[in-house]
C-alpha atoms as one frame of an Amber mdcrd trajectory, in Angstrom:
protein
  39.611 -40.797 -19.914  35.973 -41.502 -19.283  35.676 -38.272 -17.187  37.091
 -36.233 -19.920  34.610 -37.802 -22.485  31.791 -37.151 -19.992  32.807 -33.490
 -19.611  33.286 -32.922 -23.551  29.768 -34.622 -24.026  28.182 -32.257 -21.179
  29.828 -29.145 -22.789  28.683 -30.098 -26.356  25.019 -30.766 -25.061  25.154
 -27.400 -23.254  26.416 -25.508 -26.266  23.860 -27.396 -28.492  20.999 -26.331
 -26.218  22.313 -22.638 -26.201  22.944 -22.607 -29.973  19.346 -21.441 -30.952
  19.430 -18.774 -28.335  22.863 -17.510 -29.465  21.875 -17.479 -33.147  18.786
 -15.403 -32.359  20.889 -13.035 -30.130  23.705 -12.572 -32.670  21.195 -12.256
 -35.713  18.820  -9.906 -34.172  20.619  -7.944 -31.418  24.291  -8.045 -31.902
  24.645  -7.839 -35.803  22.050  -4.781 -35.985  24.013  -2.846 -33.323  27.224
  -3.055 -35.161  25.549  -2.507 -38.544  23.923   0.630 -37.065  27.217   1.848
 -35.791  28.662   1.203 -39.275  25.866   3.022 -41.139  26.037   5.914 -38.756
  29.459   7.024 -40.593  27.875   6.587 -43.963  25.351   8.006 -46.444  22.817
   5.533 -47.346  19.635   6.616 -48.785  16.796   5.350 -50.986  18.109   4.128
 -54.157  21.755   3.763 -53.343  23.345   0.518 -54.082  25.637   0.535 -51.103
  26.605   2.902 -48.488  29.173   5.655 -48.910  31.579   6.428 -46.128  31.321
   9.989 -44.998  32.773   9.896 -41.560  31.197  12.030 -38.697  29.014  14.164
 -41.069  25.689  12.641 -39.804  26.582  13.323 -36.232  27.697  16.995 -37.076
  24.459  17.494 -39.121  22.331  16.134 -36.143  24.161  18.067 -33.420  23.869
  21.241 -35.524  20.166  20.781 -36.125  17.744  22.790 -34.151  15.091  20.020
 -34.661  17.280  17.362 -33.097  17.864  19.406 -29.987  14.130  20.172 -29.798
  13.336  16.393 -29.953  15.955  15.807 -27.360  14.234  18.237 -25.178  10.874
  16.752 -25.644  12.273  13.304 -24.782  13.854  14.665 -21.645  10.855  16.606
 -20.721   8.423  13.589 -21.277  10.742  11.444 -18.947  10.705  13.956 -16.225
   6.808  14.121 -16.565   6.570  10.256 -16.376   9.307   8.529 -14.423   8.946
   9.846 -10.958   4.944   9.988 -11.262   4.822   6.373 -12.387   7.169   5.088
  -9.775   5.317   6.999  -6.924   1.949   5.725  -8.242   3.388   2.182  -8.723
   4.744   2.093  -5.165   1.424   3.520  -3.700  -0.460   0.593  -5.827   1.991
  -1.975  -4.550   1.483  -0.797  -0.868  -2.118  -1.063  -1.406  -2.199  -4.497
  -2.527   0.456  -5.688  -0.356  -2.031  -7.254   2.124  -3.850 -10.545   2.397
  -7.500  -9.399   2.441 -10.730 -10.119   0.370 -10.727  -8.591  -2.972  -7.033
  -7.850  -3.150  -6.570 -10.457  -6.128  -9.210  -8.357  -8.161  -7.429  -5.101
  -7.283  -4.112  -6.473  -8.517  -5.552  -7.839 -11.682  -7.311  -4.356 -12.266
  -4.113  -2.354 -11.576  -2.103  -4.636 -13.895  -4.548  -4.850 -16.699  -3.392
  -1.865 -18.658   0.063  -3.309 -18.820  -1.014  -6.361 -20.984  -2.999  -4.086
 -23.439  -1.021  -3.234 -26.504   0.173   0.382 -26.574  -1.519   0.841 -29.941
  -4.830  -0.040 -28.332  -4.235   2.227 -25.486  -3.382   5.027 -27.666  -6.512
   4.573 -29.651  -8.704   4.641 -26.616  -6.998   7.648 -25.170  -7.175   9.362
 -28.568 -10.862   9.080 -28.409 -10.831  10.498 -24.772  -8.770  13.414 -26.003
 -10.539  14.001 -29.381 -11.390  17.593 -30.036 -14.819  18.647 -29.001 -16.632
  15.123 -29.366 -13.940  13.284 -27.137 -14.822  12.440 -23.546 -12.633  14.900
 -21.900 -13.946  17.888 -23.974 -17.677  16.763 -23.511 -16.955  16.428 -19.883
 -15.527  20.041 -19.715 -18.711  21.147 -21.763 -20.888  19.648 -19.330 -19.281
  21.579 -16.584 -19.713  24.723 -18.587 -16.060  25.156 -19.465 -14.406  25.534
 -22.818 -13.042  22.293 -24.550  -9.215  22.060 -24.405  -8.378  19.892 -27.379
  -5.231  18.845 -25.723  -3.493  17.075 -28.685  -3.652  20.323 -30.728  -1.483
  22.586 -28.563   2.211  22.343 -27.798   1.657  23.359 -24.250  -0.770  20.415
 -23.406   0.141  17.617 -25.999   3.033  16.194 -23.809   1.357  16.431 -20.412
  -1.744  14.636 -22.004   0.313  11.820 -23.346   2.415  11.659 -20.249  -0.807
  11.219 -18.253  -1.764   8.291 -20.427   1.704   6.736 -20.225   1.685   6.939
 -16.429  -1.698   5.200 -16.277  -0.285   2.436 -18.284   3.384   2.262 -16.780
   2.297   2.373 -13.132   0.926  -1.224 -12.928   3.929  -2.618 -14.546   6.264
  -0.914 -11.997   3.783  -1.997  -9.405   4.754  -5.587  -9.709   8.533  -4.965
  -9.008   7.468  -2.914  -5.896   5.288  -5.617  -4.732   7.900  -8.166  -4.916
  10.308  -5.899  -3.008   7.644  -5.202  -0.264   7.093  -8.909   0.014  10.583
  -9.582   0.677  10.678  -7.347   3.800  10.229  -9.105   6.906   6.918  -8.105
   8.906   8.829  -8.434  12.179  10.582  -5.297  11.343   7.332  -3.429  11.223
   6.051  -5.119  14.415   9.177  -3.913  16.167   8.747  -0.478  14.952   5.128
  -0.326  16.139   6.273  -1.506  19.508   8.670   1.282  19.597   5.819   3.746
  18.688   6.761   4.650  15.185   4.055   5.885  13.087   3.141   4.403   9.602
   5.218   7.221   7.798   8.239   6.726  10.017   8.117   2.932   9.375   7.857
   3.580   5.748  10.640   6.341   5.599  13.002   4.318   7.885  12.300   0.712
   6.904  10.526   0.462   3.794  12.418   2.826   1.607  15.981   1.758   2.783
  15.199  -1.792   2.166  13.569  -1.105  -1.198  16.945   0.284  -2.433  17.690
  -2.538  -4.943  14.200  -2.520  -6.315  14.107   1.389  -6.614  17.498   1.236
  -8.514  16.144  -1.519 -10.886  12.694   0.365 -11.303  14.139   3.711 -11.773
  16.477   2.396 -14.609  13.694   0.467 -16.277  11.251   3.484 -15.989  13.924
   5.917 -17.552  14.882   3.820 -20.442  11.212   2.777 -21.120  10.249   6.383
 -21.231  12.866   7.119 -23.949  11.941   4.090 -26.274   8.380   5.058 -27.082
   6.944   5.265 -30.445   3.557   3.501 -30.842   1.361   6.138 -29.149   2.890
   9.016 -31.153   2.172   7.231 -34.541  -1.454   6.677 -33.437  -2.254   9.967
 -31.737  -0.164  12.941 -33.094   2.610  11.831 -35.530   4.792  14.471 -33.953
   2.306  17.316 -34.192   1.802  20.141 -33.511   5.140  21.403 -34.999   7.176
  18.502 -33.629   5.909  19.347 -30.057   5.294  15.665 -29.402   8.051  14.111
 -31.526  10.313  11.949 -29.355  13.651  10.333 -30.140  12.533   6.957 -31.339
   9.809   8.359 -33.364  12.331  10.639 -35.226  14.466   7.554 -35.846  11.162
   5.926 -37.259  10.756   9.087 -39.510  14.322   9.052 -40.704  14.439   5.397
 -41.597  10.844   4.659 -42.744   9.308   7.774 -43.752  12.316   9.711 -45.299
  14.302   6.478 -46.112  17.607   7.811 -44.760  18.953   4.773 -43.169  22.323
   6.348 -42.321  20.955   9.133 -40.361  18.532   6.830 -38.716  21.411   4.537
 -37.564  23.386   7.518 -36.131  20.307   8.407 -34.119  19.988   4.951 -32.980
  23.630   5.022 -31.791  22.934   8.186 -29.957  19.870   6.689 -28.139  21.811
   3.668 -27.201  24.646   5.680 -25.805  22.025   7.720 -23.787  20.371   4.709
 -22.420  23.685   3.098 -21.452  24.816   6.319 -19.884  21.582   6.574 -17.759
  21.936   2.989 -16.555  25.754   3.404 -15.756  25.078   6.667 -13.861  22.102
   5.039 -11.977  24.241   2.161 -10.709  27.368   4.023  -9.994  25.502   6.804
  -7.934  22.841   4.589  -6.184  24.708   1.337  -5.744  26.857   2.776  -2.804
  23.788   3.917  -0.998  21.634   0.725  -1.240  21.270  -1.843   1.500  21.259
  -5.378   0.184  19.651  -8.063   2.493
């Protein structure tokens, strides 16, 4: 009897401690997801007292819209421009600072510093760099005797310019995960490889990359999903210009919900984005998990 009372008391204490987190999770994560799913099947615009059920019309309208597919294309293109470069740069930075030597702490802090800066602040800094004519980039080109580029005003250059800024910020974040993975690899493996006459590149290809498999899986999933759910820099730098060339999926959701006050269509777009992110995560784990070596 005493054991049962002790078990009940322990369980009640555990649930009491978990209750604040559960309430927070249900209120700000679970409920909004289910409400978005529901609103996606309705018409709910500014001034309406309650949503009006219309079935799949929002999804049919979106899939039949040329602007929607253009924005999906922009999002995919931006991901292709940022995910692999940020992972490669993050791994290179991690390899650079994965040694105990003088000044390595300063280097780690310097590489990670862009991560702690708010995206709004970073977008403001880079907008000044990219500013037409008077910006640092165009002034530098003028000094070299070249024509100013005004990269944020042309559809051919606006996404690469924003991708460059994002890679600069994201690489330090991914570096932390790669550094953790590198430090979990035994130095004895590299010593044995050196004794066998393996070069640095061979050791990296045959030892580092295979043993970084779990880290690469996690980092690639994080990098892909992060590249999709971006909005701050677009609001600050371009607002989707020129001609929606820089509009990404999350910014389009923001426009629908807060600029045009069409909460139903914004909810349908949110569901689409969630499905895309879940599909990416599942595909990554299903395809990559079989090839990964776990220590």
